[in-house]
N, C-alpha and C positions, 0 to 999 in steps of 0.2 A: 337278178332276183334271188334271194336266199331261200332255199327250201327248208322248211322246218323238219328236223330229224329228231323224232322223239327218243330214239335210242341213244344218240350222242348226248342229248340233254339229260337223260337219266344217268348216263355214265359220268358226266361231269359233276353231277350233283351227288357227291359221296355222302354217306350217312354221317351226320355231325354228332359231336358229343352233346348229350342233352344239357350239360352244364353250360356250354358255350351258347346253345340256343336260348336257354333261359336268360343268360347274361345279355344277349342281344335284345330280347324282348324287354328286359328290365331297362336297358338303356333307352330303347324307343319310348317306353312308357314314361320314363323320367323326362325325356325331351318334350313329350306331349304335355305333361303336367307343367313344365317350365313355360311353355308357350301359352297354355291356358292361364296360368297365374300372371304371366307378364301382360296379357291383354286385359286382365281384370283391373278396372280403374280403382275401385274401392273394395278390396277384399274384406269379407266379414271378419271381425275379430273372433278368435277361438272362444268357445263358450267357457264360462268360468266353471272349474270343477266343483262339484257339490261336496261340501265337507261330509265326512262319514258320520 
């Protein structure tokens, strides 16, 4: 049985670069959007832009 060691977990989790964290979040969000749009049988057409 492996005993959880909070100290080693904290040490292995080094502070990451905020840009890389944002990139990972962006990639995850893009994947979620792709899955959502892929399962949508009939996506609604984009609304026509109103003329100025």
